[in-house]
C-alpha positions as CSV (number, residue, x, y, z in Angstrom):
1,M,21.8,10.0,25.4
2,P,23.8,6.8,25.4
3,T,25.7,5.9,22.2
4,E,25.1,2.4,20.8
5,P,28.4,0.5,21.0
6,D,30.4,-0.3,17.9
7,T,27.9,0.9,15.4
8,G,29.2,4.3,14.3
9,Y,25.6,5.8,14.2
10,D,24.9,9.4,15.1
11,P,22.7,9.0,18.2
12,E,20.8,12.2,17.2
13,L,19.4,10.6,14.1
14,G,15.6,10.8,14.6
15,R,14.3,12.4,17.8
16,K,11.2,10.4,18.9
17,F,10.3,6.8,18.3
18,V,6.8,5.2,18.6
19,F,6.9,1.4,18.5
20,V,3.6,-0.3,17.7
21,T,3.1,-4.0,18.5
22,G,0.1,-6.2,18.1
23,G,-1.5,-8.9,20.2
24,V,-4.1,-11.7,20.2
25,M,-4.4,-11.9,16.4
26,S,-2.9,-10.5,13.2
27,G,-4.7,-8.2,10.8
28,L,-6.2,-6.1,13.6
29,G,-5.3,-2.8,12.0
30,K,-2.3,-1.7,14.0
31,G,-0.8,-0.3,10.9
32,I,-3.9,1.9,10.3
33,T,-3.9,2.9,14.0
34,A,-0.2,3.9,13.7
35,A,-0.7,5.7,10.4
36,S,-3.8,7.6,11.7
37,T,-1.8,8.7,14.8
38,G,1.0,9.8,12.4
39,R,-1.4,11.8,10.3
40,L,-2.5,13.7,13.4
41,L,1.0,14.3,14.5
42,S,1.8,15.6,11.0
43,N,-1.2,17.9,11.2
44,A,0.2,19.2,14.4
45,G,3.3,20.4,12.6
46,F,5.7,17.4,13.1
47,D,7.7,15.7,10.4
48,V,6.7,12.1,10.6
49,T,7.9,8.9,9.0
50,A,7.3,5.2,9.5
51,V,9.1,1.8,9.4
52,K,7.3,-1.5,8.9
53,I,9.0,-4.5,10.3
54,D,8.1,-7.8,8.7
55,P,9.5,-10.9,10.5
56,Y,9.3,-13.2,7.5
57,L,12.5,-14.7,6.0
58,N,11.8,-13.2,2.5
59,V,14.2,-10.4,1.7
60,D,11.2,-8.5,0.3
61,A,7.6,-9.0,-0.6
62,G,8.2,-9.3,-4.3
63,T,7.9,-13.0,-4.7
64,M,5.0,-13.5,-2.3
65,N,1.5,-14.7,-3.3
66,P,-1.1,-12.0,-2.8
67,Y,-3.4,-14.6,-1.2
68,Q,-0.8,-14.8,1.6
69,H,0.2,-11.2,2.1
70,G,-2.0,-9.0,0.0
71,E,-0.7,-6.8,-2.8
72,V,3.0,-6.1,-3.4
73,Y,3.4,-2.4,-3.0
74,V,6.1,-0.7,-5.0
75,L,8.0,2.3,-3.7
76,K,9.6,5.0,-5.8
77,D,13.1,3.5,-5.5
78,G,11.8,0.1,-6.7
79,G,11.4,-1.5,-3.3
80,E,8.8,-4.3,-3.3
81,V,7.2,-4.1,0.2
82,D,4.3,-4.9,2.4
83,L,1.0,-3.2,1.6
84,D,1.1,-1.4,5.0
85,L,3.8,0.9,3.5
86,G,1.1,2.0,1.1
87,N,-1.1,3.0,3.9
88,Y,1.7,4.9,5.5
89,E,2.4,6.8,2.3
90,R,-1.3,7.6,1.8
91,F,-1.9,8.7,5.4
92,L,1.3,10.6,5.9
93,G,1.5,12.0,2.4
94,T,5.2,11.1,2.1
95,D,7.2,8.9,-0.4
96,M,9.1,6.2,1.4
97,T,12.1,4.1,0.4
98,F,13.1,0.5,0.7
99,D,15.0,1.4,3.9
100,H,11.6,1.9,5.6
101,N,10.8,-1.8,5.3
102,V,12.8,-4.2,7.6
103,T,12.6,-7.9,7.0
104,T,14.3,-10.9,8.6
105,G,15.6,-11.9,5.2
106,K,17.1,-8.5,4.5
107,T,18.7,-8.3,8.0
108,Y,20.2,-11.8,8.1
109,K,21.4,-11.5,4.5
110,H,23.3,-8.3,5.4
111,V,24.8,-9.7,8.5
112,I,25.9,-12.9,6.8
113,E,27.4,-11.0,3.9
114,K,29.4,-8.9,6.4
115,E,30.6,-12.1,8.1
116,R,31.7,-13.6,4.8
117,A,33.6,-10.4,4.1
118,G,35.4,-10.7,7.5
119,D,33.9,-7.5,8.9
120,Y,33.4,-9.0,12.3
121,L,37.1,-9.7,12.8
122,G,36.8,-13.3,13.9
123,N,34.0,-12.8,16.4
124,T,31.2,-15.3,16.7
125,V,28.2,-13.9,14.9
126,Q,25.1,-14.2,17.0
127,I,21.5,-12.9,17.2
128,I,22.7,-10.7,20.1
129,P,24.4,-8.4,19.4
130,H,24.8,-8.6,15.6
131,I,21.2,-9.1,14.4
132,T,19.8,-6.8,17.0
133,D,22.4,-4.1,16.3
134,D,21.5,-4.3,12.6
135,I,17.8,-3.9,13.4
136,K,18.5,-0.9,15.5
137,R,20.7,0.6,12.8
138,R,18.0,0.3,10.2
139,I,15.4,2.0,12.4
140,R,17.7,4.9,13.3
141,E,18.8,5.5,9.7
142,A,15.2,5.4,8.4
143,A,14.3,8.0,11.1
144,E,17.1,10.4,10.1
145,G,16.0,13.9,9.6
146,T,12.5,13.5,11.0
147,D,10.8,14.5,14.3
148,I,8.9,11.3,14.9
149,C,9.3,7.8,13.5
150,L,6.5,5.2,13.9
151,I,7.8,1.6,13.9
152,E,5.2,-1.1,13.3
153,V,6.2,-4.7,14.3
154,G,4.4,-7.2,12.1
155,G,2.7,-10.3,13.5
156,T,1.7,-10.7,17.1
157,V,3.6,-10.8,20.3
158,G,4.7,-14.3,21.1
159,D,5.5,-15.3,17.4
160,I,8.9,-16.9,17.3
161,E,9.8,-14.9,14.2
162,G,9.4,-11.7,16.0
163,M,11.5,-12.4,19.1
164,P,14.8,-10.8,17.8
165,Y,12.9,-7.6,16.9
166,L,11.3,-7.3,20.4
167,E,14.7,-7.9,22.0
168,A,16.1,-5.1,19.7
169,L,13.3,-2.8,20.8
170,R,14.1,-3.6,24.5
171,Q,17.7,-2.6,23.9
172,F,16.6,0.4,21.9
173,A,14.6,1.7,24.8
174,H,17.5,1.2,27.1
175,E,19.8,3.2,24.9
176,E,17.5,6.2,24.4
177,D,16.2,8.8,26.8
178,E,12.9,7.8,28.4
179,D,10.8,10.5,26.8
180,D,12.1,9.7,23.4
181,V,10.5,6.2,23.2
182,L,6.9,5.2,23.5
183,F,5.4,1.7,23.2
184,A,1.8,1.3,21.9
185,H,0.2,-2.2,22.0
186,V,-2.9,-2.9,19.8
187,T,-5.0,-5.8,20.9
188,L,-8.4,-7.4,20.2
189,V,-11.3,-6.8,22.6
190,P,-14.0,-9.3,21.6
191,Y,-17.5,-9.7,22.8
192,S,-18.9,-12.6,24.7
193,K,-22.2,-14.2,23.7
194,N,-24.0,-12.1,26.2
195,G,-22.5,-8.8,24.7
196,E,-19.8,-8.2,27.3
197,Q,-16.5,-6.8,26.2
198,K,-13.8,-9.3,27.3
199,T,-10.4,-8.2,28.4
200,K,-8.8,-11.6,29.0
201,P,-7.1,-11.8,25.6
202,T,-5.6,-8.3,26.1
203,Q,-4.4,-9.2,29.6
204,H,-2.6,-12.3,28.3
205,S,-1.1,-10.3,25.4
206,V,0.2,-7.6,27.6
207,K,1.6,-10.2,30.0
208,E,3.5,-11.8,27.1
209,L,4.9,-8.5,26.1
210,R,6.0,-7.7,29.7
211,S,7.7,-11.1,30.0
212,I,10.0,-10.1,27.1
213,G,10.9,-6.9,29.0
214,L,8.7,-4.4,27.2
215,Q,6.1,-2.4,29.1
216,P,3.5,-0.8,27.0
217,D,2.9,2.9,27.6
218,I,-0.4,2.8,25.6
219,V,-3.0,0.1,25.0
220,V,-5.3,0.4,22.1
221,G,-8.4,-1.8,22.1
222,R,-9.8,-2.9,18.7
223,C,-13.5,-3.6,19.1
224,E,-16.7,-3.3,17.2
225,D,-17.6,-0.3,19.5
226,R,-15.9,2.1,21.8
227,L,-14.5,0.5,24.9
228,E,-16.7,0.9,27.9
229,P,-15.3,2.7,31.0
230,K,-15.1,-0.5,33.1
231,T,-13.4,-2.2,30.2
232,K,-10.7,0.5,30.1
233,E,-10.3,0.3,33.8
234,K,-9.8,-3.4,33.8
235,I,-7.2,-3.3,31.0
236,A,-5.4,-0.5,32.8
237,L,-5.3,-2.6,36.1
238,F,-4.0,-5.8,34.5
239,G,-1.8,-4.0,32.0
240,D,-0.2,-1.7,34.5
241,V,-0.9,1.5,32.6
242,P,-3.0,4.5,33.6
243,T,-6.6,4.4,32.6
244,E,-6.2,7.4,30.5
245,A,-3.6,5.4,28.5
246,V,-6.2,2.9,27.3
247,F,-7.8,4.0,24.0
248,S,-10.7,2.7,21.9
249,N,-10.3,2.1,18.2
250,P,-13.8,0.9,17.1
251,D,-14.8,-0.2,13.6
252,V,-15.6,2.6,11.2
253,E,-17.2,2.6,7.7
254,D,-14.0,4.0,6.0
255,I,-10.4,3.6,7.1
256,Y,-9.9,7.3,6.3
257,H,-12.2,8.1,9.3
258,V,-9.8,6.3,11.7
259,P,-7.8,9.5,12.3
260,L,-11.0,11.3,13.2
261,M,-11.8,8.5,15.7
262,V,-8.2,8.6,17.1
263,E,-8.5,12.4,17.5
264,D,-11.8,12.1,19.3
265,E,-10.1,9.6,21.7
266,G,-7.3,12.0,22.4
267,L,-4.6,9.5,21.5
268,D,-2.5,12.0,19.6
269,E,-2.5,14.4,22.5
270,Y,-1.5,11.7,24.9
271,V,1.4,10.7,22.6
272,M,2.6,14.3,22.4
273,D,2.5,14.7,26.2
274,R,4.2,11.4,26.8
275,L,7.0,12.2,24.3
276,N,7.3,15.7,25.8
277,I,6.6,17.5,22.6
278,A,3.2,19.0,23.3
279,D,4.6,22.5,23.7
280,E,6.2,22.2,20.2
281,A,2.9,21.3,18.5
282,L,0.9,23.9,16.5
283,P,-2.1,25.4,18.4
284,E,-5.2,23.4,17.7
285,D,-6.8,26.2,15.6
286,E,-3.6,26.3,13.4
287,R,-3.3,22.6,12.7
288,D,-3.9,21.2,9.2
289,S,-7.5,20.3,8.8
290,R,-7.5,19.2,5.1
291,W,-7.8,15.5,6.0
292,R,-11.0,16.0,7.9
293,E,-12.4,18.2,5.1
294,L,-11.5,15.6,2.4
295,V,-12.8,12.5,4.0
296,T,-16.1,14.1,5.3
297,R,-16.8,15.8,1.9
298,E,-20.4,15.2,0.8
299,R,-20.9,12.8,-2.1
300,T,-23.5,13.8,-4.7
301,G,-23.8,10.4,-6.5
302,E,-22.3,7.0,-7.1
303,I,-20.9,4.8,-9.8
304,D,-20.1,1.1,-10.1
305,V,-16.7,0.0,-11.4
306,A,-16.0,-3.6,-12.3
307,L,-12.6,-4.8,-11.2
308,V,-11.7,-7.8,-13.4
309,G,-9.0,-9.8,-11.6
310,K,-8.0,-13.3,-10.5
311,Y,-7.6,-12.8,-6.8
312,A,-10.9,-12.8,-4.9
313,L,-9.3,-10.8,-2.1
314,E,-9.6,-7.0,-1.6
315,D,-6.1,-6.8,-0.1
316,A,-4.6,-8.1,-3.4
317,Y,-5.8,-4.9,-5.1
318,M,-5.8,-2.5,-2.2
319,S,-4.1,0.4,-3.9
320,I,-6.5,0.2,-6.8
321,H,-9.5,0.2,-4.4
322,E,-8.0,3.2,-2.7
323,A,-7.1,5.1,-5.9
324,L,-10.7,4.7,-7.0
325,K,-11.8,6.0,-3.7
326,H,-9.5,9.0,-4.0
327,A,-10.9,9.7,-7.5
328,G,-14.3,9.6,-6.0
329,I,-13.4,12.1,-3.3
330,H,-12.0,14.3,-6.0
331,Q,-15.2,14.1,-8.0
332,E,-17.5,14.0,-4.9
333,V,-19.0,10.7,-5.7
334,D,-19.0,7.2,-4.1
335,V,-17.2,4.6,-6.2
336,N,-18.6,1.1,-5.7
337,V,-16.2,-1.7,-6.8
338,L,-17.8,-4.8,-8.3
339,W,-15.6,-7.9,-8.2
340,V,-15.4,-9.9,-11.4
341,D,-13.6,-13.2,-11.4
342,A,-11.5,-13.1,-14.7
343,D,-11.0,-16.9,-14.5
344,E,-14.8,-17.6,-14.5
345,M,-16.1,-14.6,-16.4
346,R,-17.1,-16.4,-19.5
347,D,-19.3,-18.8,-17.5
348,R,-20.7,-16.7,-14.7
349,H,-19.5,-13.1,-14.6
350,T,-20.2,-11.4,-17.9
351,E,-23.4,-10.1,-16.4
352,R,-21.3,-8.2,-13.8
353,L,-19.8,-6.2,-16.6
354,R,-23.3,-5.2,-17.8
355,E,-24.0,-3.9,-14.3
356,A,-20.9,-1.7,-14.2
357,D,-20.5,1.8,-15.4
358,A,-16.7,1.4,-16.0
359,I,-14.1,-1.4,-16.1
360,V,-10.7,-1.7,-14.6
361,V,-8.3,-4.5,-15.5
362,P,-5.4,-4.7,-13.0
363,G,-1.9,-6.1,-13.1
364,G,-0.8,-9.6,-12.4
365,F,1.4,-12.5,-13.5
366,G,0.8,-15.8,-15.1
367,S,-1.8,-17.2,-17.5
368,R,-4.8,-17.8,-15.1
369,G,-7.6,-15.3,-15.9
370,A,-5.8,-13.8,-18.9
371,E,-8.6,-14.8,-21.4
372,G,-11.2,-13.4,-19.1
373,K,-9.4,-10.1,-18.9
374,I,-9.1,-10.0,-22.7
375,E,-12.9,-10.6,-23.0
376,A,-13.6,-7.8,-20.5
377,I,-11.4,-5.4,-22.5
378,R,-13.2,-6.4,-25.7
379,Y,-16.5,-5.7,-24.0
380,A,-15.3,-2.3,-22.9
381,R,-13.9,-1.4,-26.4
382,E,-17.0,-2.6,-28.3
383,N,-19.6,-1.1,-26.0
384,D,-18.0,2.2,-25.3
385,V,-17.6,1.4,-21.5
386,P,-14.9,3.6,-19.8
387,F,-11.8,1.4,-19.3
388,L,-8.6,1.6,-17.4
389,G,-5.9,-1.1,-17.8
390,L,-3.0,-1.3,-15.5
391,C,0.3,-3.1,-16.3
392,L,-1.0,-6.6,-17.4
393,G,-4.3,-4.8,-18.2
394,F,-2.3,-2.5,-20.5
395,Q,-0.7,-5.5,-22.2
396,M,-3.9,-7.5,-22.6
397,A,-5.5,-4.4,-24.2
398,V,-2.8,-4.6,-26.8
399,V,-3.3,-8.3,-27.2
400,E,-7.1,-7.8,-27.6
401,Y,-6.6,-5.2,-30.2
402,A,-4.1,-7.3,-32.2
403,R,-6.5,-10.3,-32.2
404,N,-9.9,-8.7,-32.8
405,V,-9.1,-5.5,-34.8
406,L,-5.9,-6.3,-36.7
407,G,-6.9,-10.0,-37.1
408,L,-3.6,-11.4,-35.8
409,E,-4.9,-14.8,-34.9
410,G,-3.3,-16.3,-31.8
411,A,-1.7,-13.0,-30.8
412,H,-0.7,-13.1,-27.2
413,S,2.0,-12.3,-24.6
414,A,5.1,-14.5,-24.7
415,E,4.7,-14.7,-20.9
416,I,1.4,-16.5,-21.2
417,D,1.9,-18.4,-24.5
418,E,5.5,-19.1,-25.5
419,D,4.4,-20.5,-28.8
420,T,2.2,-17.6,-29.9
421,P,2.6,-16.8,-33.6
422,H,2.3,-13.1,-32.8
423,P,4.1,-12.2,-29.5
424,V,2.9,-8.6,-29.4
425,I,4.1,-8.6,-25.8
426,D,7.5,-10.0,-25.1
427,L,10.2,-10.1,-22.5
428,L,12.3,-7.0,-21.8
429,P,15.7,-7.4,-23.4
430,E,17.6,-7.0,-20.1
431,Q,15.5,-9.8,-18.6
432,Y,16.8,-12.7,-20.8
433,D,19.9,-13.6,-18.8
434,L,18.4,-13.2,-15.3
435,E,18.2,-16.2,-13.0
436,D,16.9,-14.8,-9.8
437,L,13.2,-13.6,-9.7
438,G,13.4,-11.4,-6.6
439,G,14.0,-7.7,-7.2
440,T,14.9,-8.1,-10.9
441,M,12.0,-6.6,-12.7
442,R,11.8,-3.1,-14.1
443,L,10.9,-1.5,-10.8
444,G,10.2,1.9,-9.3
445,A,9.7,5.4,-10.6
446,H,10.4,6.1,-14.3
447,T,9.5,9.1,-16.5
448,T,7.1,8.8,-19.4
449,D,7.0,11.3,-22.2
450,I,3.4,12.1,-23.2
451,Q,2.3,13.1,-26.7
452,E,0.4,16.4,-27.0
453,G,-3.2,16.3,-28.1
454,T,-3.9,12.9,-26.7
455,L,-6.2,11.6,-24.0
456,A,-3.2,11.0,-21.8
457,H,-2.0,14.6,-22.2
458,R,-5.5,15.8,-21.2
459,V,-5.5,13.4,-18.2
460,Y,-2.1,14.4,-16.9
461,D,-2.2,18.0,-18.2
462,D,1.5,17.7,-18.8
463,D,4.1,16.6,-21.3
464,A,5.5,13.9,-19.0
465,C,4.6,11.9,-15.9
466,T,6.7,9.9,-13.4
467,E,5.0,6.7,-12.2
468,R,6.0,3.5,-10.5
469,H,6.6,0.3,-12.5
470,R,6.7,-3.5,-11.9
471,H,7.0,-5.6,-15.0
472,R,9.2,-7.9,-17.1
473,Y,7.4,-7.7,-20.4
474,E,6.7,-4.9,-22.9
475,V,5.1,-4.2,-26.2
476,T,7.2,-5.8,-28.9
477,P,8.8,-3.0,-31.0
478,E,8.3,-4.8,-34.3
479,Y,4.5,-4.7,-33.9
480,I,4.2,-1.0,-33.0
481,D,3.7,0.4,-36.5
482,D,0.9,-2.2,-37.3
483,L,-0.8,-1.6,-34.0
484,E,-0.8,2.2,-34.5
485,A,-2.0,2.0,-38.1
486,G,-5.6,2.4,-37.0
487,D,-7.3,4.1,-34.0
488,L,-4.9,2.8,-31.4
489,T,-2.2,5.2,-30.2
490,F,0.8,4.8,-27.9
491,S,0.5,8.2,-26.3
492,G,3.1,7.7,-23.7
493,R,6.7,6.4,-24.3
494,A,9.9,6.0,-22.4
495,G,12.5,5.9,-25.2
496,N,11.5,2.9,-27.3
497,R,9.2,1.5,-24.6
498,M,5.5,1.9,-24.9
499,E,4.0,3.2,-21.6
500,I,0.5,4.4,-22.3
501,V,-2.1,3.2,-24.9
502,E,-5.4,4.7,-25.8
503,L,-8.1,4.5,-28.5
504,D,-9.6,7.3,-30.5
505,D,-13.4,7.7,-30.7
506,H,-14.0,6.1,-27.3
507,P,-15.4,7.7,-24.1
508,Y,-12.3,6.7,-22.1
509,F,-10.0,3.9,-23.1
510,L,-6.6,4.1,-21.4
511,G,-3.9,1.6,-20.5
512,T,-0.7,2.2,-18.6
513,Q,2.3,0.0,-18.4
514,F,3.0,1.6,-15.0
515,H,1.0,1.4,-11.8
516,P,-0.5,4.9,-11.2
517,E,-2.4,3.6,-8.1
518,F,0.8,3.5,-6.1
519,R,1.1,7.3,-6.1
520,S,-2.5,8.1,-5.5
521,R,-3.4,9.9,-2.2
522,P,-6.7,11.2,-0.7
523,D,-5.5,14.7,-1.4
524,R,-3.7,13.9,-4.7
525,A,-5.9,11.5,-6.6
526,S,-4.2,9.7,-9.5
527,P,-4.9,11.4,-12.9
528,P,-5.8,8.2,-14.8
529,F,-8.3,7.3,-12.1
530,V,-9.7,10.8,-11.9
531,G,-10.1,10.7,-15.7
532,L,-11.9,7.3,-15.5
533,V,-14.4,8.5,-12.9
534,E,-14.9,11.8,-14.7
535,A,-15.6,10.1,-18.0
536,T,-17.9,7.6,-16.3
537,L,-19.9,10.4,-14.7
538,E,-20.3,12.1,-18.0
539,Q,-21.5,8.9,-19.7
540,V,-23.9,8.1,-16.8
541,D,-25.3,11.6,-16.9
542,A,-25.8,11.4,-20.7
543,E,-27.6,8.1,-20.4
544,Q,-29.9,9.4,-17.7
545,E,-30.8,12.4,-19.9
546,V,-31.7,10.1,-22.8
547,E,-33.8,7.9,-20.5
548,A,-35.6,11.1,-19.2
């Protein structure tokens, strides 16, 4: 195996690499396709990890508007990354690090800092080899200690931002043994008005990829239905791949069924054959089948949960949607999410709360929608509706209680109202002197101590929990005694920081300063979400008995 020149890497870091590119349009689901394949490879006994390449100039996703890029997903080490990393963690069942997300901003920043330090010894610093070498280094280091590394290249082939990455992949394939690298290209196969599957967009996309020097080993067609045999043959002919290397990835009702579809297509077996590892895989009857058992588990009922937020975009709250789904799997019920616009709730959306069996108020930043969230929390508190508040939802629960129970008129968060007479939520002390916004919040996994005999203790069934954080503000210490004088309790603390709030004599009222949704998995549902669904089911059952 050739050694990369002047890098100092161990060429044996990571054994097999699967590069996934996309064509025709973004948002096709190449990440889900890659994650699903990875799930099956993991079921077959291989240690699988993933890398997401984002060609944008941002160093990380932390300062990006959810409307542009969906939610900001937080990793255990505090990395603020693209939401696709969340899908990889959920599908692969692994905890990733900031090293598993490669961005143009991160790469260029590192290379420029090395140039300023004189590390290049007077050489002219260029895209090739310095940027491409850094990209390859990051991929190899992220793959260290695993059997297979999946690398998803964001965007579509032909985007100018992605060109250095595709060049780096071309070099990567040249430096590795042929059976250690596989290229999978995911494209759109649309229908014509007369119902014919059209391959021309895929043909052009593969042609663009080949013009860069990359030949796909596999083509995956995203379509409403399975690809017809003649469609596969045409893609194979013009894409210069065997017909058996063209796979369907049709629409399914639930993304967790994609691994089942990929398995039915035989994509995982083809990948193992192509990478020459089929003989090392577990026999089919010994492979892990828990995923199939989980996602096909029969549901015995359903509940409606109102999600009160300000972004009318499911991707902005993807991890919350998934955590509710995981809790539903755990409790064997379907969880339907009702969108409630916090900014317009007073005028048009209060009725949505009355339709819901439970209420979730998610995190967020800024003043827009804050009053609507406070009203939703008040509704949940006064009407005994099961409630879960996350980060800002936790903080607004404290504000609502201070205003409407303690009578602290004008109480608020200093983030939203700098002139509030009662800043029950205020800036973390270490945040006062910061100038940069990116990567400076309280981020990543932190441990919370949980008080015995509380709802939080019953939910976690433990004296402590470790969850991921993303916030600049906290409960103001000077108000804690007044807040806890009644039926409000801070049942989780990290030193002098309040982490979990709950109310006595309520079916389920829980707020967390942290984001438990980021650690939720289909086979390891988040305790606060499981508790919410369980309490909701108990309340629904009780109401139905009364009506009967």
